C-alpha angles and dihedrals in degrees: 000000000000127000123197132178113213145169120220124202108197119196119232094247088068095051093109094051121093094231099160092042090051090051091057096039098046101039132050095242139120120221140196117199104214097178136344141175128188132182136164088271102050146323137241130191136177109208140177110212127190128189146104112312094247092051092048091049091049090050091051090051090051091053095047092048087056088054092246112152110235121195115187113213129200 
């Protein structure tokens, strides 16, 4: 089981998409939302994600393909 802490920066053009819901629904992960802020311009979220390494990697690929900036924190 892998745990990563990460910040997401979501561009405004994705504001109507259920990004966080899709992350939980499409990948076998658990998630804690530590802090988040969303506006009409953009969104930001600090998350702690747990799951098998392959699932976490697939989820990160999904986010990057959506052009969501992902910063992994220690």
